[in-house]
Each structure stands twice: as structure tokens, then as C-alpha cells.
C-alpha positions in Angstrom: -0.1 0.1 0.0 1.3 3.6 -0.8 2.2 5.7 2.1 -0.5 8.5 2.3 0.2 12.4 0.8 2.4 14.4 3.5 3.1 18.1 2.4 6.1 18.4 4.7 7.7 14.8 3.5 11.2 14.6 2.3 13.2 11.8 1.2 17.0 12.1 2.4 19.8 10.3 0.6 22.5 9.1 3.0 26.1 8.2 3.0 27.4 4.7 3.8 30.0 5.6 5.9 30.0 6.8 9.6 27.0 4.9 9.9 26.9 5.4 13.9 27.1 9.5 13.2 24.2 9.8 10.8 21.2 9.7 13.2 22.7 12.4 16.2 24.1 14.7 13.1 20.8 15.1 11.6 18.8 15.0 15.0 21.3 17.9 16.0 20.8 19.9 12.9 17.2 19.5 12.5 17.1 20.8 16.1 19.2 24.0 15.5 17.3 24.9 12.4 13.8 24.4 14.5 12.8 20.9 13.2 12.5 17.7 14.9 13.0 14.4 14.4 10.2 12.1 15.5 10.6 8.8 17.1 9.2 6.9 14.5 12.0 8.0 11.9 14.8 6.3 14.1 14.5 2.7 12.6 16.6 3.1 9.3 19.4 1.4 10.5 22.2 1.0 7.7 19.3 2.0 4.7 20.8 5.2 2.6 16.8 6.4 2.2 15.2 8.3 4.9 12.0 9.5 5.0 11.8 13.0 7.2 9.1 15.4 8.3 10.7 18.5 7.9 8.6 22.0 8.3 9.8 23.9 5.2 12.1 23.6 2.3 14.2 26.5 3.8 14.9 24.4 7.0 15.9 21.2 4.7 18.1 23.6 2.8 19.7 24.9 6.0 20.3 20.9 6.8 22.3 20.4 3.6 24.4 23.3 3.9 25.6 21.7 6.8 25.8 17.7 6.8 28.4 15.5 5.9 26.4 12.0 6.4 23.5 13.1 3.8 24.4 13.1 0.3 20.8 14.8 -1.2 17.3 15.6 -0.3 14.3 15.4 -2.1 10.8 16.8 -1.8 8.6 13.6 -1.6 6.0 13.2 -4.4 5.7 9.7 -3.9 6.6 6.4 -2.6 5.6 2.6 -3.0 7.0 -0.9 -2.6 6.7 -1.6 -6.5 5.8 0.7 -9.5 1.7 0.3 -9.3 2.2 1.8 -5.7 4.4 4.7 -6.7 2.5 5.4 -9.8 -0.4 5.6 -7.3 1.0 7.5 -4.7 2.1 10.0 -7.3 -1.4 10.6 -8.8 -2.8 11.2 -5.5 -0.1 13.8 -4.9 -2.1 17.4 -4.7 -1.6 18.9 -8.3 -1.5 22.4 -6.8 1.9 21.5 -5.4 3.3 20.0 -8.9 2.1 23.1 -10.9 4.9 25.4 -9.7 7.5 23.4 -10.9 5.9 21.9 -14.1 4.6 25.0 -16.0 5.1 25.7 -19.7 7.8 28.4 -19.1 10.0 25.9 -17.0 12.8 23.5 -17.7 13.1 20.1 -16.2 15.2 16.8 -16.3 14.5 13.6 -14.8 17.3 11.1 -13.6 17.3 7.3 -12.4 19.3 6.8 -9.1 19.7 3.1 -8.1 21.5 1.9 -5.0 23.1 -1.7 -5.3 22.2 -2.4 -8.7 23.1 -1.2 -11.9 20.5 -0.1 -15.0 21.0 0.0 -18.6 20.5 3.2 -20.5 17.8 1.4 -21.9 15.6 0.7 -18.7 16.8 4.1 -17.3 14.7 5.5 -20.3 11.9 3.1 -19.9 11.3 4.1 -16.3 11.2 7.6 -17.3 8.6 7.3 -20.4 6.5 5.5 -17.6 6.2 9.0 -15.7 4.4 10.4 -18.7 1.3 10.7 -16.9 2.7 13.6 -14.9 1.5 16.7 -16.0 5.0 18.1 -17.0 4.3 21.1 -19.5 7.9 22.5 -19.4 11.0 21.9 -21.8 13.3 19.1 -21.3 17.1 20.2 -20.3 20.2 18.0 -19.6 22.5 20.5 -18.9 21.1 23.6 -17.0 17.4 22.8 -16.0 15.5 25.0 -13.4 14.1 21.8 -11.7 15.4 18.3 -11.4 13.2 15.2 -10.5 14.8 12.0 -9.5 13.4 8.2 -9.4 15.2 6.4 -6.7 15.2 3.0 -6.3 16.5 0.8 -2.9 18.0 -2.7 -3.8 18.7 -3.5 -0.2 22.3 -3.6 1.1 23.0 -7.2 0.7 25.7 -6.8 -2.8 25.7 -10.6 -2.9 21.9 -11.0 -3.2 20.4 -8.7 -5.6 16.4 -8.9 -6.1 14.8 -8.8 -9.2 12.5 -5.7 -8.1 13.6 -3.1 -5.6 12.5 -3.4 -2.3 11.1 0.6 -2.3 10.8 3.1 -5.4 10.9 6.9 -4.4 10.1 9.5 -6.6 11.1 13.2 -5.6 12.3 16.8 -6.4 15.5 17.3 -5.6 16.2 20.2 -3.7 20.0 20.3 -2.3 23.1 18.3 -2.0 25.1 18.0 1.4 28.5 19.0 2.3 30.5 15.7 1.2 32.9 17.5 -1.1 34.4 19.0 2.6 35.6 16.0 3.5 38.2 15.8 0.5 38.7 19.3 0.7 40.1 19.8 3.9 41.5 16.0 4.1 44.5 15.8 6.5 46.7 14.6 4.1 46.5 18.1 2.1 47.5 20.1 5.4 50.6 21.9 5.8 51.4 20.5 9.2 50.0 17.5 10.7 50.0 16.5 14.5 50.0 13.3 16.2 46.7 12.9 16.6 45.4 15.2 13.9 41.5 14.5 13.6 39.7 13.0 10.3 38.3 15.7 8.2 34.7 14.2 8.1 34.8 13.3 11.8 35.8 17.0 12.5 32.6 18.3 10.8 30.5 15.5 12.3 31.6 16.8 15.8 30.9 20.5 14.7 27.3 19.5 13.7 27.1 17.3 16.9 27.7 20.3 18.8 25.4 22.4 16.8 28.1 25.0 16.3 26.6 28.2 14.4 27.9 31.3 13.1 29.8 33.6 15.6 29.8 31.1 18.3 32.8 30.6 20.9 34.1 27.6 20.4 37.0 25.8 22.7 38.9 23.0 22.3 41.1 22.3 25.8 43.1 19.4 24.5 44.0 21.4 21.0 47.7 19.4 21.0 50.8 20.5 20.5 50.7 21.3 17.0 53.9 19.5 16.0 54.9 18.8 12.4 55.6 15.7 11.2 57.0 16.1 8.0 60.7 15.4 7.2 63.4 18.6 6.9 61.0 20.8 8.7 61.7 22.6 12.1 59.5 22.3 15.1 56.9 25.2 15.5 54.7 26.2 17.9 50.9 25.3 18.1 49.7 28.9 17.7 51.9 29.1 14.7 50.9 25.6 13.0 47.1 26.4 13.9 47.6 29.5 12.1 49.3 27.9 9.4 46.7 25.5 8.7 43.6 28.2 9.5 45.8 30.2 6.6 45.4 27.4 4.1 42.0 27.2 4.1 41.2 31.4 4.6 39.8 30.6 8.1 42.6 32.1 9.9 40.0 35.4 11.2 38.0 32.7 12.8 40.9 31.9 15.0 40.8 33.5 18.5 43.8 32.4 20.4 45.4 29.4 22.3 46.7 29.4 25.8 48.8 26.8 27.0 47.6 25.4 30.5 46.8 22.4 32.7 43.5 21.4 31.8 43.0 20.1 35.1 43.4 23.5 36.9 41.6 25.6 34.5 42.7 28.8 34.9 39.5 30.9 33.2 37.8 33.5 35.7 34.2 33.2 36.8 31.8 34.7 33.9 33.6 33.4 31.1 31.3 31.3 28.7 31.6 28.8 25.6 28.8 28.4 23.0 30.6 24.8 22.4 33.2 22.5 23.7 34.3 20.2 21.2 37.7 18.1 21.9 39.7 15.0 21.4 41.2 14.2 24.8 44.5 11.9 24.6 43.7 8.5 25.7 47.9 7.6 26.7 48.5 6.0 23.2 50.1 8.9 20.8 50.0 11.5 23.6 50.6 11.1 27.0 48.1 12.3 30.2 49.9 14.0 32.8 49.2 16.8 35.4 51.6 19.8 35.8 52.4 21.5 39.2 55.0 22.8 41.0 57.6 21.1 43.1 55.8 21.6 46.6 52.2 20.4 44.8 54.0 17.3 43.7 54.1 14.3 46.2 57.4 12.2 46.8 57.8 9.6 44.3 56.7 12.1 41.2 59.1 12.5 38.2 59.9 15.3 35.9 58.9 14.9 32.3 61.8 14.5 30.1 61.0 16.5 27.3 59.8 19.7 29.1 61.5 19.4 32.7 58.0 20.2 34.0 57.0 18.0 36.9 54.1 15.7 36.4 51.9 13.6 38.4 51.8 9.8 37.6 48.3 9.5 39.2 46.4 11.6 36.8 44.0 8.8 35.2 41.8 8.9 32.1 38.8 9.3 34.8 40.3 12.6 36.5 41.0 13.8 33.0 36.9 13.3 31.9 36.1 14.3 35.7 37.3 17.5 35.2 36.4 17.8 31.4 32.7 17.7 32.5 33.2 20.0 35.5 34.9 22.1 33.2 31.9 22.2 30.5 29.1 22.3 33.0 30.9 25.4 34.5 31.8 27.3 31.5 29.3 26.6 28.8 26.2 28.7 28.3 22.8 27.1 29.1 22.1 24.7 26.1 25.8 24.6 24.7 27.4 21.3 23.8 30.2 19.5 25.0 31.3 16.7 22.5 34.3 14.6 22.9 35.8 11.1 22.4 35.7 8.5 25.0 37.9 5.3 24.7 37.0 1.9 25.8 37.6 -1.6 26.1 34.9 -3.2 24.4 34.8 -6.3 26.0 34.1 -4.7 29.3 32.1 -1.7 28.2 28.6 -0.8 29.1 26.4 2.4 29.0 26.6 3.1 32.8 30.5 3.7 31.8 29.6 7.1 30.1 30.8 10.0 32.8 27.7 11.9 34.0 27.4 15.2 35.4 23.9 17.0 37.2 24.4 20.1 34.8 24.8 18.1 31.6 22.1 16.1 29.6 23.2 13.0 27.3 22.1 13.7 23.9 24.2 11.3 21.9 26.6 8.5 22.5 28.2 6.9 18.8 31.1 4.2 18.4 33.8 4.2 16.2 35.6 0.7 16.1 39.4 1.0 17.2 40.5 -2.8 16.9 38.6 -5.8 17.5 38.8 -5.1 21.5 39.0 -1.4 21.4 36.8 1.4 20.4 36.2 5.2 21.1 32.7 6.8 21.7 31.7 10.1 20.3 29.9 11.9 23.4 27.7 14.5 22.8 26.1 16.5 26.1 24.1 19.5 26.5 24.5 21.9 29.5 20.6 21.9 31.2 21.5 23.2 34.6 23.3 26.3 35.9 26.7 25.2 37.8 26.9 26.0 41.3 30.0 25.8 43.5 32.8 23.4 42.5 33.5 21.7 45.9 29.6 20.5 45.6 30.2 18.5 42.5 33.6 16.7 44.1 31.3 13.3 45.2 31.2 12.7 41.1 34.7 11.3 41.2 33.6 8.2 43.6 33.0 4.8 41.7 29.3 5.2 42.2 28.9 8.2 39.7 32.1 7.5 37.4 32.2 3.6 36.7 34.5 4.6 34.0 37.4 4.1 36.7 37.9 0.7 35.6 39.0 1.9 32.0 42.2 3.8 33.0 44.0 0.7 32.2 43.1 1.6 28.6 46.5 2.3 27.4 47.7 -1.3 28.5 44.8 -3.0 27.2 45.3 -1.3 24.1 48.7 -2.7 23.7 47.9 -6.1 24.9 46.0 -6.6 22.1 48.2 -5.3 19.8 50.7 -7.4 21.2 48.6 -10.7 21.2 47.9 -9.8 17.1 50.9 -9.1 16.2 52.4 -12.5 17.9 49.3 -14.5 16.1 50.3 -13.0 13.1 54.2 -14.2 13.7 53.1 -17.5 14.2 50.8 -17.6 11.2 53.6 -16.4 9.1 56.0 -19.5 10.4 53.6 -22.2 9.7 
């Protein structure tokens, strides 16, 4: 049975990568622009075709100006499980909604898109000819049409079992494309300076979208990194110089405020400093170490000095301490409604959702996984400030096991390299056999 017509229905064509991050990104952007993602729309799984109810075409366009997880969006005119259902659905679509795009003075073209199947040119032409019942009165223009219409056929996700007929067929008016080209334009490989933990461009855009970053927002990264250059025959440059060089490369230097070198465990910000978003990738102890600085008087006996900087460091600053400080800092310095977006490393066999650090002032928005290996992963956590921060001492109890079960992951580094060692040993044995 064909779906009933809804004047605000749009078809979103999703990219088939970063699957875990697609739903949180679309939900965050819709919320940012005044739309709402209904609960019935959360069951698409890995399907590239999502039917959304969006208040207006303007919001749909704003969504596509930001998303890197979606390829295109269409105003949905018809949908069915078969061609008969599709045609029936199209015939029930209000003619008055079609007329502005089909009048005699307009130009148009019709495209055929298939997912998981390739059609011959002859098959595509037959599908276009079958739509002659639609009231097209304009002229066909294949190069620069005023309006583009698309037939989209879904043949499922299994390339080894492609059905003869599609599972679903859609017809709609193309509205806009997403920002997928930005992933290549800002590729890490093209940057002048690359750090040990430089973030993949696609994930960087996803993090900004999860954080609902908008124009003129003040965004802070408490773990911006050393900014060291890794190319050969290049002298070491400070983080401020490297950041400016990378931003200058893309013409974005005017958006850069400044960098502050300090200990993230001891915030030096005065009260009344607020950020619209905090977006960061904390060190996990894999490529960058986790350590706390302090004066000789503050460091108990038995603590050492960092061999690189000769700054005293505390060996007891665990991952759980770092995330406690991060959440506390975000709760204190974010504006109400501001978002914290960060990566949480986990040892997969021991992970449970209860391990995600929490704070009374922050509400969990989304929790998405990116696998690192067979036994480790990192989770992109998005939280929103929903309550005014009070005195810091009031939240000191959050360090306890009851409020911070993530303490069990303080040995993440050891577990990570333990798995790597086992894999290498297994590969060596296999090569010797």
C-alpha cells in the first residue's frame, strides 16, 4: 500500500560511511534549525533512504548546507513498494503542489538513481517514459534545468543477493546536496602541518554538527594539542603557529581567536567566561600521554619530571580524572544549551553504557561508536548543559565509583597495547607455519 501524501515529507539520501554518526548529526542539525526528528524516524538502520517530516523547504536547505553524512534531499512526491504503488502515490499528490515546477515556461530533467544495482540506459529510459502521466508542460534541459526530478530505487544492502525488483521506489524533486566535498577539500593529507593526533576531516565536521556550532559561536578545545609538524626536514613550530598556518591554508584564520598553554586539570579561566560549545579529542595515552603539571611543592614524593619539558608531572592523573575535570569544566563554562562533544576510549569487552561519565548539569544527547580494533573503540559523546553550575566543591563527590564507573578503563592504554601485542604474535606464528 502506498504511503499517504504529506506535504512536508522529504527523502534524505544518506552516505554509506560513518553510519553510527548519521542519526545524531541529522537530529542535531534539525533541532538547530527549528525542525524535529520524530521517534518513528529512528529505525532506518543502515538504509541510505530516510523519509523525514521537515517543517519547510528552507529548513531542508539549511540542513544540507551543514551535513556531511547526507548526500542529497528531495521533496517526496511519491513512494511505493512497487511501480504500481509508486504511480498510485504520485496520482494522489496534489496537482497544485506540482504546477509551480511543471508549467510551460520551466525546464526540467528526470534522473534515475539505483542503490545496490546498475541499470542499462535502455532500462532507465523505460522508467522515465512510464512517468508520462505526470503533468510536465515545460521543456527538457539535461545540462542546466531549473528543476531536477529523481526516481530512486532501493535494492537492499546485500551486494551478494540483489533482488530482481526493488524493495522501495521513490520519486521526488531535488532540493539540495550535502557537504560531502568538504571531506576531501579539508583532508588531513592536504594540510601544511600534521600532528600526532590530527582529526579526520569528516569526523571534525560531524563533531561540529553534533555540537550545533553556528555562526559567531565561541568554541573551545581544551586539548588542542602540540601542533607538532611531522614532515621531514621541518623545524618544530609552536601550536599557535601551526594552527594559524593550517587555518591560513583554507582562508579561515580570521575565525581563530587565540591559544592558551595551561593544565586542563587546573582551569585558569575566571568566573563568567562562557563558551557556546566545547569540542575536543582528549589524549588516551596511546599517541599522547596524560599527565598533570604542578610545582615541586604540589607534587608528592615519588613523582617524576617530564623528560621533554622538564615540568613536574603527577603519575596519578588517570583517564577518569581527566574526564571528571572535562565535564566539570564544561558544566561551569558552557552557556545554557551549549554542548560538549568529546571522544571516550573504551575497552569493548568491558564496556557498558553506565560507564559514560555524567554530570548533574549535563544531559546526554548521543553516544556513537567508532571501532579502533577488535577489542577497543572510542565513543563520540555529545552532552548539553541543562542546569546552571554551582560551587565546584558541590560536585567533588562525582569522583566516586558510584558516579564514575569509567574508572575501570583507567588501564585503557595497557589493554590497548595488550591486544596489539597478541595480534602481532598471532600474525608472526601464522607466517612461520
